[in-house]
TORRO-259480 format. One record per residue (C-alpha): residue in three letters; x, y, z. Coordinates in steps of 0.5 Angstrom, whole numbers, plus 500, padded with zeros to 3 digits. Layout:
<rs>
AlaXYZ...
</rs>
This chain:
<rs>
Met519500502Ala520507498Ala514512499Thr509511493Asp501512493Pro499508499Ala492506496Ile495502490Leu494495492Val500493488Pro506497488Leu507502482His514501482Ala514493483Ser521491480Glu526489485Ser525483489Ala524486496Gln519491493Arg516488487Ser510484489Ala504486493Pro506490499Arg507487505Leu503489511Ala507492517Ala504489523Ser500496525Gln497496518Leu494489519Phe489492524Leu489499521Ala485497516Ala480494521Ala479500524Ala477503518Ala472498517Val467502521Leu467508516Ala464504511Thr457505513Pro454512514Val451511521Ala457508525Thr456502530Ala461500535Gln468497533Thr467493539Gln461488537Ala463481535Pro460480528Glu454476527Thr455473521Gly461470517Val464472510Ile468469505Gln471473499Leu474471493Arg478476489Gly482477483Gln487483481His491484475Tyr496490475Ala500492469Asp505498469Ser509502463Gln513507461Pro513510454Asp514504449Ile516500455Lys512495459Arg514494465Val511490471Thr505485471Val502482477Asn496477477Ala494476485Pro488471486Ser486472494Ala481469499Trp479473505Leu475470511Leu471473517Thr468468522Pro465469529Ile467464534Gly461463539Ser459470541Asn465473544Trp470471539Ser472472531Leu477470527Glu480473520Ala484470515Ser487472508Leu491468503Val494471497His499469491Asp502473487Glu505472480Val510477478Ser513478471Gly517484468Ala523489468Ser527494472Pro532499470Arg538499474Tyr538506476His533512474Ser528510469Phe527507462Thr528514459Asp532511453Arg532503453Asn539504450Lys542508455Tyr539506461Pro540498462Thr536494466Ser538491473Gly539484475Ala532483476Ser530486469Arg527480466Met524476472Glu519471473Asp517471481Glu512468485Arg510471492Thr505467497Gly502471503Ala498470509Asp495473515Phe491471521Lys487475526Ile483473533Thr479478536Arg476478543Tyr470482544Asn467485551Arg462490553Arg465496551Ser472493549Ala476489544Trp483486544Ala486482538Leu492479536Ser495478529Tyr500475525Ala502476518Tyr507472513Ser510473506Ser515469502Glu518469495Asn524467492Asp529472495Tyr525475501Lys521473507Ser517477512Asn514475519Ala510480522Val506480529Gly501485532Ala497487538Glu491491538Leu486494544Arg479498542Leu475502547Ser468504546Ser465510550Glu458508553Asp454511547Asn458507542Asn460514539Arg467514540Thr472508539Trp480509541Thr485504538Phe492502541Gly496498537Val503495537Gly507491532Ala513488530Ser516485523Asn522481521Asp525481514Lys530476511Ile533478504Asn537474500Pro537477493Thr537472487Arg545471485Gly546476490Gly544482486Leu549487484Arg553486491Asn553479493Val548480498Arg547474503Asn543473509Glu541480510Lys535482515Lys531488517Asp527489523Ser522494525Asn517496531Glu511500530Leu506504535Leu499506533Phe494511536Gly487512533Val480515535Thr474514531Gln468519533Val461519531Leu459527530Ser452526527Arg447521524Ala451523517Asp458524519Ile463520522Val471522523Gln477518524Ala484520526Asn490515526Val498517528Ser503511527Tyr510511529Ser515506526Lys523505527Gly527500523Lys534498522Gly537493517Phe538492510Tyr534498506Thr539498500Asp536496494Pro541490492Tyr539490484Lys540497483Leu547501481Phe549507486Asp544505491Asn547505498Arg542507504Pro542508511Arg541502515Asn536505520Arg529508518Lys524512522Ser517514520Val511518522Val504517519Leu498521520Leu491519517Thr485522517Arg478520514Trp471523514Asn465520511His458525510His452521508Phe447525504Glu440523506Gln437526500Val440522495Ala442516499Ala449517498Thr456518502Leu462522501Arg468519503Ser474523504Ser481522507Tyr488525508Arg495522509Tyr501525511Tyr508521511Asp515523514Asp521519514Ser528520516Phe530519509Gly527525508Val521523504Arg515527505Ser508525502His501528502Thr495523499Val488526498Gly483522496Leu475522495Glu470517494Trp462518492Val458512494Gln452512490Pro447506491Phe442504485Gly437499488Asn441493489Trp447496485Thr452501488Val457505484Thr463508487Pro467513483Asn474515486Val480520485Arg486520489Tyr492525489Tyr499523491Ser505528492Gln512526495Ser519530496Ala525526494Ala530523499Asp536527502Phe541522498Tyr537521492Phe541524486Asp538527479Pro540524472Ile545529468Ile541532463Gly545533456Pro543536449Asn539530448Gly536529454Pro538524460Asp545522459Ala547515462Val554516461Ala555522464Thr550520470Ser554514471Leu561518471Phe558523476Ala555517481Gln562514482Thr564521485Leu559521490Thr560518497Gly556516503Phe549515502Thr546515495Ser540513491Ala538513483Asp532509485Ala526513482Arg521511487Leu525516492Ser525522487Ala520528488Phe514527484Gly506527484Ala501522481Val493522480Thr489516480Val482515478Gly477509478Leu470506478Lys467501482Leu461497481Gly458493486Val451488486Gln448485492Ile445479488Asp441476494Lys441476502Gln447471501Trp451473495Ser455480493Ala460481487Asp464487485Leu468490479Lys473495480Ala478499475Glu483504477Arg488508472Tyr494511475Glu499516472Gln505519475Arg509525473Ser515529476Asn512536474Trp505534478Arg509534485Ala505539489Gly508546489Gly513544483Gly520542484Gly519535481Ser525531480Pro528532472Gly529527467Leu524521469Asp519518464Pro512518466Leu509512469Arg502509468Ala499503471Asn492500470Val489496476Phe483491475Gln479487481Leu474482481Gly471480487Ile465475490Ala463474497Ser458470501Lys455471508Phe454464512
</rs>
């Protein structure tokens, strides 16, 4: 998947079959999210303790993005999540999501001018995706190990991923080490073969993860993770013109989190920084802040996030004419290119800002609910340090999320 803001739950450029529905979690990401769960509270507890109660959560999400004068992609995604203890030393975690996707996609670059930039073979799409994942964990006195499996299926893309994880805690429970491995296997059969009559393509990847979570004080907890992924197979977008990508991709992700609890106002500031670097030449930075403020049974959490990335080495910009981007000149220029090429805007250089607000309420000892809204906007000239890719329209997206949970 092209590098985009990783914190957005639904892909902001969801338009091509292999990338247009809710993002697939790589095997290591399945337990990376679990490793982050300890940061949800101001005072840390061991990550190697079995849960005492079960939780079931139902959630609905609506996503819609647009560019000037054009509505692009809409996704509706109901989901269910379950965490249940099994005896005193085991737990089972499972989730199920079903996406309904509709929208349009340009063949190359962006919808700068709907009359100049024709849409792709997936332009007016109606698609559905079903995804599920399972994780079983065994807890020992100062350690825990887990096995996970994830599956995703849609009309032209199927994915399987497995993962294994080991967590070790110090004697005082103030430090937890996390080790993980994962592997995924994807099968790609574009609708009508896409633009290249692609059939029975595959993409395989393997991942390693190492992390540490450290309690610094009653008010501070930090976490650092590094992951490495190596994949081979079909990375080209079959629905885009002039798209020819390497069949190998390596990436490194560095993620740090720091939570500080302000006792005077009973609030917690959650901060994070993520660095991404891959062999395509894409490098990105993500900085995020959340302020968690309780008011009785209610919790208010505003958040802001900034994302910036460089363009892939083989991405090429549109040709700019007297009246803006010139699709004819761009097409003629693209036909002279050799080797790896792409005009996919997701591989361009850009910056993006997300602002959001989440409201949560503890209804009683058993039931809770939350409502979240986020607004995302992406522009070429918002890239950190300047130098964003020219000739691309801004992209805007709204995400709404409603959830209800019950303990048992």
